[in-house]
N, C-alpha and C positions, 0 to 999 in steps of 0.2 A: 845393381842387380848382381847377385853372386852366382858362382857356378853351381852351388849346391841346390838351389831352388829352381834351377833351370830345367825345363823339360828336355828329355832326351830326343824327343821328336818334335820338331817345330816346322810348321809349313803355313805360309800365308801368301796369298796371291792377290795382287792389285792389277786391275786392268788386264784380265786374263791373257789378252793377246800381246800386250805391250811390255808389261813388267812382271818379272818373276823373282820371288824371294825364296831361296831353297837353302836348306842346311842339312848336314848329316848328323849322325848320332854321337859323334865324337865330342869330347868335352869342349874343345875350342872349335865351335862350329863355324861354318863359312857362310858368306852372303854372296849371292850372284844377282846382278841387276842387268838385265838385257832389255833393250827397247827395240821397237820396230819388230816386224816378223823375223823369225830366225833366219829364214832364207835371204831376207833382204839385208840383214846386218852382217852375218859372217859365213853364211853357207854352212858347211860341215866343219864346225870348230872343235878343236881338241883342247882339253883343259888339264891342268895339273895343279896340285895344291902348292901354294907358296906362302911365305910369311913376310910381311913388310910392316914397317912402323907407320903410324899415322900421327901427324903433327897438326895442331898442338894436342898434347895428351889431355883428354877430358873424359869424364865418365858421365853418361846421360841416363842409363837405365832404359833405353829405347831399343827398338829392333836393330838400330844401326850402331849401338854402343859396342865398344870393345869388350869382348867376352873373356879375354884371358890376358895374363901378364907373363912376361919373360921371367926366367928363373931368377935373374938379378933384380927384378922389380923395377927396372929402369924405364921401360917404355911399354905401353900397351900395344897389342898387335891384333891384326885381323888374320884369320886363316880363311882365305877367300879363294873361290874357284876363279882363277885368273889365267893370265898368260894366254889370252886369246891369240890364235894364230894371226900372224901379221896380215893386215888388210892388203888388198891389192894396191899397187902403186897409184892407180887412177882413182882412188877413193879419198875424199876429204871428210874427216869426221869432226863434228862439232859436239860440244857437251851441252846437254839440256837438263836444267834443274827446274822441277815443277813442284807445286804444292798439291800433292795428291791426297794428303791427309793432314790433320792437325792434332794437337794434344787431345782434342775432344773426340776425335774419331775421323772417319773417312770424309774427305771433302769432295763431294760429287761433282762440283763445277770444275775440278782439276782435270777430269777426264776430257772435257770439251777442249781445254787449252792444249792438252797433249795431242788430241786428235787433230786440232788445227795445225799444229807444228808438223805432224806426220803428213797431213794433206799437202802442206806447202812444199815439203821435201819431195814428195811424190811428183808434184807439178813441176818443180824445178828440174828434176831429173828427166821427166817426160819431155820437157821443152829443150833439153840439152843445153841449158843456160851456161853450164861450165865446160862445155865442149866434151872432151873425153873423160872428164872427171865426173864421179858420182858423189852426191852429197849424202853423208851418213850422220846419224845422231845417236849419241849415248845418253841415256836419261837416268834420272834418279829422283827421289822424293826428299824434299828438305823439311817437311812437316811444319813449315813456316817458323822454324826455329833456327836462329843464327848459328848456334853451335852445331846442330845437325847438318845445316847447309855447308859449313866449312868442312866438316868431316867427309861429307859426300863428295865435295870438290877434290879433296886430297885422295880420297879413295879412287876416284877416276884417274887421277894423275899417276898414282903408284900402281894401280892395277894394270892399266893399259900403257905399259912403258914403251911399247913399240909404236904407239899411235900418238901422233901429234895433233892437238886440237887448237886451231888458231882462234876460235870463237867460243864464247860461253853464252848460251841462250838461257836467260832467266836472271832472277826468278820473278814471281809475281808478288812477292812479299817484301815490303820495303826494308824491314829490318834485316832480312837475310841478304837482300841485294846489296845493302850498304856494307855489310861485313865482307861479302865476296869482292865488292868493287875496290876494297882496300888491299886485297891480296893479288888480284889478277895482274896488276902492273908488274909485279915481281916475276911473273911467269910469261910476261909479254903476250898476254891473251886479251883480246878485245871482248868486252862484255856488252850484250844487248838485252835489256830487260823489256818484257812485254806487259808488265802490270804494276810496276813500282812507281808511285806518284809522289814520293816524298820530295819536297823542295830541296832538302839537304843534298840530294844526289846531283843537283845542278852545279855544285862546286867543282869546277874544272881542275883546280889545283890539287884537290884531294882525290879526285876520281878522273884521272886524265884519259883513261881508255874505256870510259863508260858511255853508253848511249841507251836510249829507251824510245820505244814506239808508242808508249802510253803517255800522253801529255800530262804533266804534273798540274797541280792546282795553279801554280804561278804562270803556266803557259796560257791560261785563260784570262790573265789580267788584261791584255790588249782587247779581248772581246768584252770584258766588263767595262773597260774604259769607253769603248765605242758605244755600248748600250747606255751608259750613263750620259754620255755626251749627246746621244740621239734625242733624249727627252729633256735636255736642258737642265739637268740636276747639277747644281754648282756646289752643293754641300752634302757630304755623306758621313757615315760613322761606321767604323769597322769593329766587329765583335768576333773574337777568336778564342779558341781553347788554348790553354797555355802549354802546348806541345809544339815541337819544331815543325812537325808536319803541317801545322795550321798557321803558326805565327810567321814563319818565313815567307809564305806566299802573301800574307797580308802586308808585311813590311815592304815587300817588293811592289805591291799594288799602291801603297801609300806614296812611294817615290814616284811612280808613274802619274798618279793623280796630281801631285804637286807640280810636276812638269807640264801638265795639261791645264794648270790654273783652276783646279777643282779642290776645294777645301775639304780636308778630312777633319771633321770637328774633334774626333777623339778616336783613339785605338784602345779598345777595352779588352782585356784578357780575363779569363775566368778559369777556375778549376772545374773538373767534371762534377764535383759534388757541392760546389759553392758558386752560385751565379745570381742569387736573388738581388744582392746589393748592386751588382753590375747592371742588371736590367733596370733597376730603379734609377741608377745614374744615367742610363741610356734614355730613359723616358724624360728625365729632367732636362737633358740636352735639347730635346724637342727637335731632333733631326729625323726625318721620315724615311730616308733611304739608308737601309742597313745592309752592309755586306757581311755575311756570316761565314765563318770558317771553323767548323767543328764537326765531330763525328756524328754518324747517324744514331749512335746510342744516346747521345746527349740531346739531340735535336727534339725529341718529343717533350723532354723536360723544359727545354727553352721555350717552346711554343705554347705549352700549357701555362707557363708563368706569364708569357707575353699576352695571352688571352685575358688573364686576370687583371693585368695592368692596362688593358685596352689598346695594346700596341699591334693592332691588326686592322684590316678593313681598307676602306677607300683612301685613307690618309697615309698608309704605310706600304713600303715596298721592301721585301726581304729577298736578297740575292744570295743564294747558296751554291756551293760546289757539290756535285754528287751525280749519281746516275739516276735517270728518271724511272728506271724499273725498280729501284729499291722501295720507294713509297713507304718509308718508315712510319708514317703517320697512321697507317691503317692497322698496325699491330702494336698497340700501346695501351697501357692501363693507367697512365698518369692522370688523365682527365677524361671527361666524357667524349664520345666520338663526335657528338654535335659540336662541342666547343673546339675540339681539334680541327674539325672540318672548317669551322669558321676562321680559325687562326691561320690555317695554311692556304685558305682561298686567296689566290693572287700571288702565291709563292713562285719565285723565278729560280730555276735551277740551270746552272751552267755545267756543261759536260762536253766531252769529246764526241764528235759526230762519227760514230763507228759504222759508217755505211758509205756506199758509193753515192755520189751526188749525180742525180739525173740518170740517163740511160747509158752513160759512158762506162764501158767495161774496165775492169782492173787490168793491171799489167799481165796477169796470168790468164786473162780472158774470162775469168769467173765472175759471175754476177752475185749480188747479195742474197737473193732468195735461194739460189742453188747452194750457195756456201752454207747458209744457216741450216738448210734441210739435210745437209750431209753430216752434220755433227750430232753427237749424242746429247741428250738432255738430262738434267738441266744444264743450261749453257752459261758460262761465265761472261761477264761484261767485257772481258779482254780477249775474246777469241779472235776478233778482227785484228787486233794489234799483234797477237801471237803469229798469225799467218803472215802479216806484213813484216814482222821481225825476221822471220826465216828468209823472206825474199830480200830484205835489206842486206842480210849476211851474204846471200848468194850473189847479189849485184856487186857488193864490195869486193868479193873474191874475184869476180869477173873483171871489174874495171881496174883493179889494182895491177893487173898484168904481171903478177909475181909467179916465180917458179916455186910453187908450194912444196915441191918434192924436197927442197932444201930448207923448208921451214923447221925451226927448232925453237924451244922455249927461251933460248938465249938470243934470238934474233930480234933485237930491239928495233932496228930500222924497219924491218918487215912489219912489225906490229904497229908502228906509227904510220907506216904507209897504208896499211889496211884501215886504221882509225881515220886517217885523213880522207881516204876514199869514201868511207862510210859517211863521214860528216858532210860531204859534198853531194850526196845522193839527192835526187828529186824524182819521184815516180808516183804514179797513181795506183795506190793499193786498194785492197778490199775495204779498208777503213777510210778511204779518201786520199787526198794528196799527202804524200809523205816526204818530209824534209826535216833537217835538223838545224837547230840553232844552239851551238855548243853541245851539251849532252841531251838536250830536250827536243822532243818531237815538235815540229811546227805543223799543226794540223787544223782542221776546221773545228770550230767550237759551235755547239748547238745550244740554243736557249729553249728551255721548256717552261711551261707555266701551268699552274693549277687553276683551271677555269671550270666552274660548275662541278667541282669534285673530281674532274678528270685531268690527267696530265697530257697536255698537247704541246706540240712544237710550234714555236712562234717565229723563230729566226735562226739564220746560220751566219757565222762570221768566218770569212776567209782571210787568214792572216797575210797571205801573199799579196792580196790587193787591198787589205785593210778596209773591207766593205762589210756592212751588216745588211743582210738580205731578209726582209720581212715577207717577200713575195716568193719565197722558195717553194719547191714542190713539197706538198705535205704540210706546209706551215698554215697555221690558223690565225685569223685576225685577233689582235689583243682586245679583250673586253675589259675595260677599266671599271672598277666599281665606282658608282657615282657618275659614270659617263664622262669623267674628266681625268686627265693624267695627274697622278699625285705630285705634290710639290715637295721639293727637297727640304725646304726650310721656310718657316713663316717669316715674312718680312713685316716687321712691326712698324707701324706708323702711328704717331700720336695725333690725336684729334680732340680738340677742345669742344665739348658739346655745349651749345648755347641754346637759349630759349628761342623758339620760333618767333620771328618778328611779328607775324600775324597774331599769335597768342598774346605777345606782350602789348601790342596795340589795343587789342580788345580789352584786356584786363586794365590797362592804363586808362582807357576811355571810361570803363565802368567805375573805376576809382575816382575819376574826375567828376562823373555824374554824382557819385556819393558825396564828394566834397561839396558840390553845388547844393545838393539836397540838405546837407548838414548846415550849410550857411543859411539856407532858406529857413530852416527850423530855428536857427539861432536868431535870425531877424524877427521871426514871428514871436519868439519868446520874449525878446526885448521890447517889441512894440506893445504887446498886451500884458506886460509885466505888472501893471497897476490893477488889472482886473482881479477881483477876489478869487475867481476860479483858478487863475494862473498863479496868483500870489500864494494860495494855500498849498500848491504843488512844489514849492521851493524852487523858484525860477533860477536862482543862482546855482543850485546843484544841477539843474537841467543844462545850464550854460556850460558848466564844467564837463558834463557828459558829452555835449556836442563837440567841445574842443578836443576831448579825448578821441572821439570818432574821427575827427578830421586828421589827427595825428596818425591813427591807424590806417586811414585811406592813403595818406602820404607814404607810410611805410610799405604798403602794398605795391606802390609804384616803384619804390626802391628795390623791392625784392626781384624785380624783373631786369635790373641793370646788371650786365655781365660783360664778358669779353667782346661781344658783338656790338654793344651799345656804348660802353665807356670809351672815352678817347685814349686812355692809357692805363696800363696796369697799376700805376702809382695811385690812381684814384680809387681803386677797389677797397683798400683798407678803410678809407674815409667813409665810403658807402656802407661798409660792414658796421662801423661804429654808429653811424646814423640810424641804421636799421634797428639796432638793439635799443638805442635811446628812445626812438619814436614808438616802437612796439611796446616797450615797457611802460613808458609814460602814458601812452594812449590807453593801454589796458587799465592802468591804475585810475585815470581820470574817468573813463567811461564806466567801467565796472564798479569803481569805487563810489561813484555817485549813486548808482542803483543799490549798491551794498549798504551805504549809510541810510538811504531812505527806507530800505527794508528793515534796517536795524531800528530806526525810530518807530516804525509801525509795530515791530515785534516787541519793543520795550513797553510801548503804551498798552497794547492789548494783552500782553502776558502778565503785566503788573497790575492790571485793573481789577483782578479778582479780589484784591485786598480792600478795594474801595477807594484807595488814594494813589495817585500817580504823581511821581516827582518830576519836575521840569528839567532836571539836570541832563545835559548832553542831548537835549531834544531840539535845541535851537539850531538854525542854519549855520551860525558861526562856529559852533562846536563841531558840527558835521563836516564843514569845510576844513576845519583844522585836522580832522581825522584823515581826510583825503590828502592833505598836504603831508601828513606823516607818511602815508604810503608812497607819495612821490619822493620824499627824502630817502626812504629805504631803497627805492629803485635807483635813485641817483648815486647813492653810496656804493651799491653793489656794482653797477655798471662802470662807474668812474674808477673804482678800485680795480676792476677787471682790465679796463683800458690802460691804466697806469702801470700795473704790475705785469700783466700778461697781454700785451697789445695784440689785436687781431690782425692777421695777415691774409693775403691771398694764397690759398692752397688748392692744389689739384688732386682730386680723389679719383683713383682709377675705377672704372666701371667694368662690366663684363666684356671680354674680348668679342669682337665682331669680325667675321670673315667676309671679305669683299664678295659681293654677288657677281662681279665681272671677272675677278682675278683671284683664284683661291690661294695663290701664294702670298697675297697681301692680307695681313691681319691688322685691323685697326684697334688701337688701345684708346677707347673713348675716355676722356677725362672731363670732369665737371668742376667748375670753380665753386669753392666753398669758403666761407669765412671761418677761420680757425686760428687757434692759438695752442700753446703747449698744454694747457689744462682746460680746454673748451668744455669738456663734459662736466668738470667740477663746477665751473661757473654757471653753466646752464642748469645743473642740478640744484644749485642754490636758488636760482630764480624760479625754477619749476616748483620746488618745495614751498617757497614763500607764497607764490601765487596760487598754488594748488590748495594750500591751507585756507587762503582767502575764499577760493571758490567753494570749498566744502562748507565753510561757515555760512556763506551766502545762500547756498542751497538749503541748508538747515533752516535758516530764518525765513526763507521764502516758503518753505513747506509748512512752517508753524503758523504763518499768517495767510495761508491760502484761502481762508473763509472770510477774511476781512473785506468788506465791500464799501470802501469810502474812496471813490475815484479822486476826489479833490485832495485827499491827503497822501495816498501812495499810488496814485494813478491806477486805482482799482487793482486788478490782479495782473496787470501788464508788466509790472516790474518783475514779478515772480517769473513770468514767462521769459522775460529777457535774461534773467539770471540762469534759468535752465538752458536757454539757447547758447549762452556764452560758455557754460560749463561743457556742454556736449561738443560744441565746435572746437573748443580749446583742446579737449582730449583727442579728437579726431586729427587735428592739425599736428599734434606731437607724434601720434602714431604713424600717420601717413608720411610725415617728413622723413621718417626712418625706413619705412617699407618701400616706398617708390622713389627713393632719392636717385636711383640710377637713371631714371627717365626724366630728364630735366624739365622738358616742356610739360609732360603730364603732371609731374609733381608741382610745378609752379601753378598750373591752371587749377588743380584740385585744391591746393592749400589756399590760394588767393580767393577762389570761389567760396570756400568755407568762411574765410575771414570777412569777405564782403557781405555774404549772406547774414552772418551773425551781427555784424555792425549795423547794417541797414535795417535788419529786423528790430534791433534794440531801439534805433532812432524812431522807427515808425510806431512801435508800441508805446513809445514815450510821448510822442507829439500828435499823432493822428487823432486819438480820442479828444484831445483838447481842441484841435482844429475843427473836428466834427461838432463839438458842443457849441463853439463860438459861431460857426457858420450857420447853425440852425436858429440863430437870433434868440438865444436864451436871454432872459431878462438879466441884465448886468447887475441889477440891484438885489437880485435874489441871493440868499445866503446859500453857498454851495454845500455847507455841512448839513443844514436842516433839509436841503433838497435831497442830498444823498441818503438822509435818514427817512425820507418819505414824509416830511413835515412841510407845511406852508403856514407862514405867520400872517394872520390877518388881524391887525390891531391887537386887542388883548385876547383874541380867541385863536386857539391852535386847533387845526383840523388835519385829519389824516388825508393825504392824497396818495394813497398807496394802492397799487393794483395787485400786489402780491398777497394772496390770501394767507399764506403761511406767516407772513410778517404781521398781518392783522391778528391772527390767532395768538401769535407770540406776545404782542403788545397787550391784548385783552387779558391774557393769562397773568402777565406782570401786574396789571392794574388790579386784577382779582386778588392776588396775593397781598398787595398793599392794603386793599380794603379789609381783608380778613385780619390783618394785624391791627388795624384801627378798631375793628369790631371787638377784638379780644381786649384791647385797652379799655374800651367803653364798658365791656361786660364786667371788668374788674371794678370800675368806678361804680357801676350800678350795684354790684354786690356790696360794696362798702356803704353806699347810700341806704340800701335796704336794711343792712344791719343797724345803721344809725336810726332809721325810722322805727324799727322794731323795738329798740331800746327806749325810745321817747314815748311810745304809745300815744302820740298826739294825733288827733283827727286832722288838725290843720296841717300838721307835718305830713300826714298820710295823703291828704288831698294835694298838697304841694308836690309830694313825691310822685304821684300819679301823673300830674301834668308834665313833670320833667321827664318821666319815662316815655310818655307819648312823643315828646319833642325829640328825644334821642333816637327813637325808633324811626321816626320820619326822616331823620338826618342820615342814619346809617343805611337804610334800605330804600333808596329812591326807586322809582319805577324804571322799567327797562327802557322805555322810550326816552325818558329824561337822561338816563345814563348814556345812551348812544348819541344824543344830541349835544351833550356837554362833555368836552374832553376831561378825562380823568386827571385828578390832581396827584402828581407824583410826590413821593416822599422826599424829604429834604436831602437824604443821603444820595438818592438816585440823581437828584438835580446837581449835587456837588460833583458826581462822577462825570456827568455830561458836560458840565461847564469846564471842569478842569481839563478834560481830555479834548474836547472839541472846540473850545472857545465859548464865549458868552453870547446869549441871544439878545438881540435888540428888539424889544416889543414896541409896537405902535401905541402911542398914548392917545 
């Protein structure tokens, strides 16, 4: 700011009663700062203009900036109304620096801090605490700027040259306080701050004459430690902003936590604009007790992101430092108010308890309600500490027993005596018990918590007794979300999930019954193998199907063997290998037998349209060879799997489960599986090969669905069996992957499907045969002619068919045969007529007439005779029937 653009007349007033800024119209204007009422401060004071240098020389462009330079340009100077008349000998003056404004404008809360200081001085003087001495204060505004604060400090020193000020009260801005605390030891002035909470100010070597009545963040570490210990949290995580005001307190807390055998999993720092990665890291650590140390400007961003990550609610506890009246979460636009309210629900805030505990009055006799009502609004959160800071200064002056009339800025011993006396003070102030540990205030810490959207006090911590009081006056009972205290860390316990013994016993019993049933069917098939009805159904293929079903039943039992039933872990790989061999071979035998029989029927009845059916690959020997080929393929794949990539016992993790009795315990269920390095590849090969077999089997079963020759392909039962196997096989593969996490349910479901499919195939294969034999069917009857609706009685074939559609079909076939024969005879007749016409012979004509009548009687028999006598089939039709179904044996 230059002289040319400066107004000739400048007047600005702050705190009309307490501080006055005045200047004249001269080029180098002056500044006068007077606090307290004029009559209280100096009575009738006389002033004269003086010039003095201000160190260090800086230019700020503010109201307090130097407005002129000496002619040599060496030093800036103030022309200030100064040289106040010397105060009476019985007055002790202290310097008070407050933040009455900032760069953004007036700071309204600063008025309440200044008013609290003036009230304290008034009460000290009224109680004659210093005897004949009166306490006075000289104040100024630092604007929360370190440079301005230093300038105002030197302004007071050089202006009031005849006034010695042993104490500096202020300031409430940590940056300003830190700059002043580095200077005051050179002037042997003891500094007492009422609102600076930076942990850096706790360094006694750098700030030997500094004290503060506002407890820093680090002063609440014992309270945090007691709170954490109270609820048995043994693991925490610290999240702090990368500034000294926040990281220093966290570092001190980590040290205390380690001494208390509490693990700090990690100390994570972040920048104000970059914290997403750190929060993700915090979530991955899975520690639920988070101690935060960051500014209220960053807090809304942190908690909005925490809500997105799900780091809130019943499982998380956030412990922050701050003042409960700030409530930064109410005025933010980072996320919706609903999400923010959910994120901060349960938030715990640690702060100084700026109030009198109980009904006990303070040292001044003032109670909290009266004190608050006497101050202007809005009120700063440090008004209580400001009042007690003045009282601490007055008590130190009283208890030091020094002759302050001899005090001078060169009196180092007197300064240290005052500092020592101040450090040993212990009194009950308006903000509670006041004492000091080093530079820091030792005071009561208050815990507040957000419950139901409201901030309530839940506990007080008294550092003198190291007790945490949850039954204090005005404290509210903690309401934990979920009705349980959150846990600090999940305790992971491994648990191998096994199949329930009852389920295994039931399935094993059913499989045993299935094996017994299969053995019974096998015995039946062997016993009646010479019967033509059994013989034509390929009993050897049926035997192979039964053996395959027995292998499948055995594999079902092996599927239930696990950690609970096997004697040792070493046996599990053997069981795995046996399962694959049995299931693969059993499937090939059982389904392969039905597949080959369906193939034979399909080949016969799809090739019969040409009138000739070849016998190749239709004999049982060839079909058994085809089944053996399937077994060889299975054996090669499985053997190669076992040799190259042997199966081992593997544990697959399932979904985590929280203990119903102890929320701190999380079980990691694991299920035993048979696995190898390339399990999916080997299973894919087996699934592809057998899936192709199933698709072809379904196709052939669909093509032969209308064939009704039970003696040849067991009627339509084999087709039903094929459909059953296909459906259940697909379900087993799908369910094995969908419900694999629930071991018992997966075992019961899969084995039930396998047992159902296998048993259904067996019953469809053998029950019709058992039914036919048990009904005492004539063992000498031809099953093929019977299945076609024919009964052979000597040389006469008669229909024994109840199906009217079948009768119509057969009559239609016979009619077409007769029509073809008639057409042939008509051609012969035409030839004969031509021959007779050419001969013109009467004898030939007579002979031709006789022949014609005989032919007519042969071609057109009566309807009664036609129904009584079976129609004569053409030779081609007889060849088809004999080639396809076997030859008829007629009674002679």
